[in-house]
FIMAR-6953 format. One record per residue (C-alpha): residue number from 1; x negated, y, z negated. Coordinates in nm, 2 decimals. Layout:
NODE  resi      c1      c2      c3
NODE   NUM       X       Y       Z
...
//
This chain:
NODE  resi      c1      c2      c3
NODE     1  -17.52   -2.95   13.58
NODE     2  -17.25   -2.70   13.56
NODE     3  -17.13   -2.82   13.90
NODE     4  -17.14   -3.17   13.78
NODE     5  -16.96   -3.09   13.47
NODE     6  -16.69   -2.93   13.68
NODE     7  -16.67   -3.23   13.91
NODE     8  -16.67   -3.48   13.63
NODE     9  -16.35   -3.35   13.50
NODE    10  -16.20   -3.34   13.85
NODE    11  -16.29   -3.69   13.94
NODE    12  -16.12   -3.84   13.64
NODE    13  -15.82   -3.63   13.72
NODE    14  -15.80   -3.76   14.07
NODE    15  -15.86   -4.12   13.94
NODE    16  -15.59   -4.07   13.67
NODE    17  -15.35   -3.94   13.93
NODE    18  -15.42   -4.23   14.15
NODE    19  -15.38   -4.47   13.87
NODE    20  -15.05   -4.31   13.77
NODE    21  -14.93   -4.31   14.13
NODE    22  -15.04   -4.68   14.16
NODE    23  -14.86   -4.76   13.83
NODE    24  -14.55   -4.57   13.94
NODE    25  -14.55   -4.75   14.27
NODE    26  -14.59   -5.08   14.09
NODE    27  -14.31   -4.99   13.85
NODE    28  -14.09   -4.88   14.14
NODE    29  -14.16   -5.21   14.32
NODE    30  -14.09   -5.40   14.00
NODE    31  -13.77   -5.21   13.94
NODE    32  -13.66   -5.27   14.30
NODE    33  -13.73   -5.64   14.26
NODE    34  -13.55   -5.65   13.93
NODE    35  -13.25   -5.47   14.09
NODE    36  -13.25   -5.71   14.38
NODE    37  -13.27   -6.01   14.13
NODE    38  -12.99   -5.85   13.92
NODE    39  -12.77   -5.81   14.23
NODE    40  -12.84   -6.17   14.33
NODE    41  -12.75   -6.29   13.98
NODE    42  -12.44   -6.07   13.97
NODE    43  -12.33   -6.20   14.31
NODE    44  -12.41   -6.56   14.20
NODE    45  -12.22   -6.51   13.87
NODE    46  -11.92   -6.36   14.06
NODE    47  -11.93   -6.65   14.31
NODE    48  -11.96   -6.90   14.03
NODE    49  -11.67   -6.72   13.85
NODE    50  -11.46   -6.73   14.16
NODE    51  -11.54   -7.09   14.22
NODE    52  -11.45   -7.17   13.86
NODE    53  -11.12   -6.98   13.90
NODE    54  -11.05   -7.16   14.22
NODE    55  -11.13   -7.50   14.06
NODE    56  -10.91   -7.42   13.76
NODE    57  -10.63   -7.31   13.99
NODE    58  -10.66   -7.64   14.17
NODE    59  -10.65   -7.83   13.84
NODE    60  -10.35   -7.63   13.73
NODE    61  -10.18   -7.70   14.06
NODE    62  -10.26   -8.07   14.03
NODE    63  -10.13   -8.08   13.67
NODE    64   -9.81   -7.90   13.78
NODE    65   -9.76   -8.17   14.04
NODE    66   -9.83   -8.45   13.79
NODE    67   -9.58   -8.29   13.55
NODE    68   -9.31   -8.27   13.82
NODE    69   -9.37   -8.63   13.92
NODE    70   -9.34   -8.73   13.55
NODE    71   -9.02   -8.53   13.52
NODE    72   -8.88   -8.70   13.83
NODE    73   -8.98   -9.04   13.70
NODE    74   -8.82   -8.97   13.36
NODE    75   -8.50   -8.84   13.53
NODE    76   -8.49   -9.15   13.75
NODE    77   -8.54   -9.37   13.45
NODE    78   -8.27   -9.18   13.26
NODE    79   -8.03   -9.22   13.55
NODE    80   -8.11   -9.59   13.58
NODE    81   -8.05   -9.63   13.20
NODE    82   -7.72   -9.45   13.23
NODE    83   -7.62   -9.68   13.52
NODE    84   -7.71   -9.98   13.31
NODE    85   -7.51   -9.85   13.02
NODE    86   -7.21   -9.79   13.24
NODE    87   -7.25  -10.14   13.38
NODE    88   -7.27  -10.29   13.04
NODE    89   -6.97  -10.10   12.92
NODE    90   -6.77  -10.22   13.22
NODE    91   -6.88  -10.58   13.17
NODE    92   -6.80  -10.55   12.80
NODE    93   -6.45  -10.40   12.88
NODE    94   -6.39  -10.69   13.12
NODE    95   -6.50  -10.95   12.87
NODE    96   -6.28  -10.78   12.60
NODE    97   -5.98  -10.79   12.83
NODE    98   -6.05  -11.16   12.91
NODE    99   -6.09  -11.24   12.54
NODE   100   -5.77  -11.06   12.45
NODE   101   -5.59  -11.25   12.72
NODE   102   -5.73  -11.58   12.59
NODE   103   -5.63  -11.48   12.23
NODE   104   -5.27  -11.40   12.35
NODE   105   -5.25  -11.74   12.53
NODE   106   -5.38  -11.93   12.23
NODE   107   -5.14  -11.75   12.00
NODE   108   -4.85  -11.84   12.23
NODE   109   -4.97  -12.20   12.24
NODE   110   -5.01  -12.20   11.86
NODE   111   -4.66  -12.06   11.81
NODE   112   -4.51  -12.32   12.05
NODE   113   -4.69  -12.60   11.86
NODE   114   -4.58  -12.46   11.53
NODE   115   -4.22  -12.46   11.65
NODE   116   -4.26  -12.82   11.78
NODE   117   -4.41  -12.92   11.45
NODE   118   -4.13  -12.76   11.25
NODE   119   -3.87  -12.92   11.48
NODE   120   -4.04  -13.26   11.44
NODE   121   -4.06  -13.21   11.06
NODE   122   -3.69  -13.11   11.05
NODE   123   -3.60  -13.41   11.27
NODE   124   -3.80  -13.64   11.04
NODE   125   -3.65  -13.49   10.73
NODE   126   -3.30  -13.54   10.88
NODE   127   -3.38  -13.89   10.98
NODE   128   -3.53  -13.96   10.64
NODE   129   -3.22  -13.82   10.47
NODE   130   -2.99  -14.03   10.70
NODE   131   -3.20  -14.34   10.63
NODE   132   -3.20  -14.27   10.25
NODE   133   -2.82  -14.21   10.27
NODE   134   -2.79  -14.54   10.46
NODE   135   -3.01  -14.72   10.21
NODE   136   -2.83  -14.58    9.92
NODE   137   -2.50  -14.69   10.08
NODE   138   -2.65  -15.03   10.14
NODE   139   -2.77  -15.05    9.78
NODE   140   -2.41  -14.95    9.66
NODE   141   -2.26  -15.22    9.88
NODE   142   -2.50  -15.48    9.75
NODE   143   -2.43  -15.37    9.39
NODE   144   -2.06  -15.39    9.45
NODE   145   -2.10  -15.73    9.59
NODE   146   -2.31  -15.85    9.31
NODE   147   -2.07  -15.71    9.05
NODE   148   -1.78  -15.88    9.21
NODE   149   -1.95  -16.21    9.21
NODE   150   -1.88  -16.42    8.91
//
């Protein structure tokens, strides 16, 4: 029994060592698998991050192009507006010149008609005065004739 007792403690020791080695081997395998998985995830995360950065860079580039196109359109509209303003100013200046010329011609015509009217009025007043004088003379003559009649 002494030999058995000595072997009994040895057998559990070998079994324990074997179990520990097996557990260690399983832990090492698990650790390696976890490391591989972690590396895959890190690589995937880096790839996803780089892809996201590339996508964002593409979006930024597209937005910059859109902004430049909008600036170009705004500038073209501004230039077109300025051209329309200049055209309107030129047309207005031409219309103002034509109206001023018409006003000048109408003033001259009005002055001429006023002068004609004044002359006609003066002529009529003179004719009226002559006619009145003549009528007064005629009345005097008729009175004289009537007074000299018996």
